[in-house]
Every structure is written in structure tokens, then in C-alpha cells.
C-alpha positions, 0 to 999 in steps of 0.5 A: 533177628538180633546178633551182636556178632564180630568177624573179628573175635577180641584176643582173650586168654585161653578158655575152655572148648565152648559146650553147645547145648539145648537152651532150659528155662534156667538160662533166659537171665543170663541170654537177655544178659547177653543182649544188654544194654537193648531190653528184652521182656522175659516173658516175650523173650521165652515165647518167642524161643519156645514152640507151641507146646513150649519146648525149647527151640535154642542152644547157648554156649556156654564156657566155665559155667557161663553162658556166653552165646546163643542161637534160636530157631522156627522150624516150619515146612514149605511146599515146592514142585510137590515136594515138602521141605523142612525151613529153619529160620534163624533168630536171636544169635548173639555171641558175648564179643570177646567170645565170637569167632569159634563160639559163634560158627559153633553155634550156628551149626547146631541151627545148620544140621537141622531141616533141608534149608536154612534162610534168614530174611534181613539182618544187621549189618554185620551178619550180612558181611558174614552169610556168604563167609557160611555160603548162604546166597541171595536169591532176592530181595523181600519188601516190607511195605506202609501204607497210612490209613489214616493220616492226620493219627500219623502224623502227629503220631511222629516223633522227629521234626517238625518238617520231617513230619508233613514231609514223611506223611506227604510221602506216605499218603500220598499215593494212598490218597490218589489210589482210585479201587478198581471197577470189579464186583468183590467176590470176595470176603473174610470170615473169622477162622473156626477153630477146628475148620482147617486152614488153606495154605495154596499151591502152587508148584513153581513157588516155595510156599509155607505150607500153614502149618497149625502149631506154628499157626497157632504159635503166633495165635500166642504173640504177646503186646498184640491183638491177633485176628485171623480169617478164612477168605472166601470167594463167592462163600467158598474158601479159598484161602487164610489171612492173619493181621495183628492190629497193636496199640501203643500211648493212644497209636494202633498199628495194623499188620498184615501178617499172613495171606495164604497163596490166591489164584493167579489173576490180580483182580483176586489179590487186589480183593482181599487187600481191600477186605483186610485193609477194611478191617484194619481200618475200621479197628482204627489203623494208622498205620499198616505195615506187609512184607511179601516177594511173591508178584501178584501180591506186591502187584497188589500192594503197589496197587492199594497206595502200599509204598516200599520201605525197605528190601529185606536180602533173603539169605538163603542156605540151599544145600542141595540146590532144590529152589534154583528156577523157584519164586518165594511167597514170603510174609511176615508169616516165616519165622519170627518177624511177625511181632516185630516193629508193628508200632513205628520207630518213629514214633513216640517211644516212651513207656513202650 
């Protein structure tokens, strides 16, 4: 998510009331201007704020024919206790600092009216101050994991001082180098997900689970700038779930991401076996590092046992108007919102010409 918001707007002359309307293709250039000096690729940005049918899911704020703000969202279905709810993940919220305050709130109010609940994972320091004022709560932190699979390549890719390169490589590599594979017989295998075969999201009545809608899945399959790999997970040749990974090569450095693993049976050995299969695949693709996002306890346990290290604890900001999820656990991954494609190529790798 991006934001250039302020809690306190600058003093400006009296202005017309903002018009909040749906985004059009002609607005893209003006919206991108709001993010400067941060550069945004127009093609990627347009993909982010459109759905699988290329319809815009975003709003702009316009004052005197000038676009002064923007917000977009991703709407996805979730299952909990046998019911289906629409969750709305807000993205790309930005307002010209001259018009903060009321404009930002009016934009956000458009999104708050969509769906049964609204949420965001992570956020900037500024917006993390704003969410409590909008009556969001923070039921948990979602953990961001990293595993170095090829220490020498990881070391060479780091763009920092020599002593920091050594320290970071040792810190992130030691758990995986000391990791000993479990002695279980691996009955789990991956096969390429065949079109039209259907997705297996998994169900747990006590856990909020993304229903893995095909529209959202196919939107992520079209992610620009990455290679997308989707799988059916099988145990003893019986399908038990779905998985998605991304790989991205920048300047000869291959990075991998476990975007999504559907909810699996709760026994830890299954999660560990699935993780071994996904890691083996990503290493075969040449990945020197793997990133993963997790909030579900069995998945977190499997990641820790496999040598993945927590790099960030991202707050889940939740606006649950009807108190639907008081006692819920959550299975959140990079599948939520627009998180999947962001930051695959690590910020401490060389970024020239990216």
C-alpha cells in the first residue's frame, strides 16, 4: 500500500468541495503524478487498480478539474464459521498534501461502504496513526519470513558495506544451514495446476480463510514482471490444496516468493512436507532467497522449523463493523490484496536499472 497522507492538512485558500468519482483510464497519468518523486510504471499501476475483467476498482478526488487524491481496493471473499463475507483490502491511498484531511477521509469512506469488513496488512508510519482514528483495531500481526537458500549468491547480491553483507548473510543463512529435514516419508507432491480443474481453498470453521476465487487467482496469474507458478497439492495422489509461487530475476539475481498455500490439514507434518516441495521447486528455479507471509499457526511453525527467519511483524488493521471475527484465527498470505508482487526483489539488493 502507498500513502502520502497527513493527519493535519496545510492551510490553503477556500476551495470547492471535492468530487469523488470512479477512476477512468484518462486519470492514470494524473494519479501517478501524485506519487512523485516515487516513480510508478503506468502499465503495472493500471493492472494493480483493475480487476480480472479490466474494470477499475478505484476512486479519485477531483477539485476544480484537478485530481488531488486516489484510493483503490481489492475485494475478496472469505469463509468463516460456514458463512461467506466480502473483505475489502485498501491500496494506493494518496492525497496531495495541500488537500489532506477531508479529502482523504471522503475517499476512504467510499471504500468503507464496500463489503462486510475492511482491512490492510502493514502500512506507513503516518497511516498507522490514522487507522485507530477510523476505528480500526489490530487483532494480530502477520509475519513476514525470509529464507536464504544460496548464501554465496545472496551475499554477492547485497548492495551494502562488506561487514553488513557478512552479518546479514550469516544471520539469515544459519537457520537454514543448520536445518535438518524431518524424517517423515514425504507423501506430498506438486503438480502444475490445470486450467478448469478448480481451486482447493481449504476450510476451517474457526479460521478466516480466503475462498480463493478464480477471478482473484487469475488476476494474480497476470502479475507483470514476474513468473507465476501455480500448483495442485497432492497427498498420496489425492488433491488436498492449491499453491502459488512467484519468481523474479533482476540483474541476474533470482528471488522467489511463496504467494499462497491453501488451508491444509492441521497436522504439522503436512505443512512441513508442502513447504519442502515448494522450496525444492524454487531452488531448482535458481532462487537465492525466498519470502513468505503467514499468520496461521501450523504454517508459521513449519516455516520456523524449515529455517525461515521473521524479518517483519506487520499489523493487521481491521474494521469489523458487525463484530464478525471476535474469536477468529486468520490464514493470511501474500494472496491478500495487492501484496503478492511487492518487494520480491529485496531492497538491499542492487536496484540499478530496475
